[in-house]
N, C-alpha and C positions, 0 to 999 in steps of 0.2 A: 787635264790634257797638256802635253808639252807645248811650249810656245811655237816652235818651228813646225810641229805637226799641225797645229791649228791653222797657221798661215798657209801651209801647203794645201790643206783641205779647201780653204777658201779661195785660193788662186784658181784662175781659169786654165792654167797649164796642165800638162800631163801629171797625173798622180796615180801611181800603181798601188793596188791593194790586193791582199791575199784572199782568195776565195776557193775553198775546197782544193787546196794543193796547187792552184795556179794563180797567175796574176792577171788582173783586169784593170783597165783605166777607170778611175772613179770620176765621172763627169755628170753629176746630176743637174737637172734644169733648175730645181729649187732646193735650197737647203734651209732648214729651220733649226735653230738651237734654242733650248730653253735652259734657264738656270735659276736657282734660288738666290744667287748672288749677282748684283749688278755687274755689267761688263767692266765698268771702271774699277771694280774692286777685285777682279779675278787674278790679276798679276801685279807685280811691282813695276810700274812703268817708268821709263827714263824721264818723262816730264815731271814726275813726282820725286823720284829717287835716282840721282845721276849715277851713283855707284852701288854695286852689290858686293857682298863679301862671301867668299866660299867657306867651307868648313874649317879651314886653317886660318881664317880671318884675313886672307889676301884680298885686297881691293881690286875690283875690275869694273870696267865701264858697263853700264846697263844698256843693252841694245834693244830692249823691248819698248817700242814706242806705241803709245795708244793710237796715235794718228795712223800708223801703218795697219792697225787692226780695224779700226772703225771704218776706214775707207773701203774695206772689202765687203762690208754689209750694205745692202740696200736700205734696210730698216733696223733700227734698234728701238724697241718699244718696251716700256716698263708698265706693268700692271700691278697695282696694289690697292688694298682695301683701306678706307678711312671713314671717319665719322665726323659730321659737322658739329655735333655737340662734344662735350668733354668726356663722353663715355669711352671705355676701352673697346678696341676693335675686336670683333668676334674671331675666334681661332678657326671655327668650322664654317662650312657653307651656310650662308644666311641671306636674308632679304632686308635686314635693317642697315647694313653697312653699304656704302657706295664703293664702286670700283673706279679707280683713276687710271687713265691711259695717257702716258706721256711719250711723245715722239722725241727721242734724243737724237735720232738720225733718220732722215727720210721724211716724206710728207704723207699726211693722213689721207689726202685725196688719192694719191697714187696707190697707197696700200689698199684702200677701200675699192678701187676700180680694177684690181688685178683680175685677170682671167686665167684659169688653168683648166686643162681637160683631163678627164680620167679615161684611160685607154683600156678597153676590154681585150682579152686574148682572142685570137682568130677563131677558136672553137666555141666562143660564146655567141649564141643566137640572139636575134633581136628580142625575141620573147623573154629569154633568160636575162638579158641586160636590163630590160624594162622592169622585170621583177626585182632585180638587184637594186635599182635606183628608186624602187617603190613608187613608180609612175609619177614622179614629181614633174611638174610642168616647167621644164627647163630645156635648154638646147641639147638635143640628142641627134646625132648624125653619124653617117658612115663615110669612111675614107678607105678606099680599097677593100680589103677583106675584114677590116676591123670596125667596130662601133666605138663611138666616143660620146662622152657626156660632159657638158660644161655647166656646172651648177652655178646658180645665182646666189651669192652670199651677201647678206647685209651685215657687215661687221659691226656697225654702230648699234644694232639691236642688242648686242651683248654688253654694251657699255652704259652704265647708269649715269655717269657724270663725266663730261669731257672737259679737260683742263688744258688750254693752250697757254704756252709761256708761263707755266706754273713754276714758281720758285720752290723747289722741292725741299721738304723737311725730311729727315731720316724716317723711313717707314718703320712701323711698329712690328 
């Protein structure tokens, strides 16, 4: 993704996107980005490389600052597998490797205590909504003509090993 495009998407201001031949303002409540590459390695940042060179080897100032990107995120979390012993990390899903979660930006407690609601369309009846959420014992309510569901999620149950202030080695 181009640098300016990413910054515009993350900004709270007006950002118009094309949808079916017309333009709409893109203003989500929550945005989640996933990547196989750490955020710090996605671009050549000015903090690491003051100048960039174009195809004709002309030198220009690098205006991509990591600080201007990281401050637009509430959380930057890295997950990766590791082994306590010297064995190689499994490439496929397994239960012998542990998963590490490192908060590079934001706080674990705030992340774990987030609340969000799933809104059902007006034409969805209470019976249909309960069927969709599989009768889970969580907050289910009505506002006006719509039903809402606020699931209770325990994020920590997905993490086998928690590492605070971990001095990270390069993941395998």
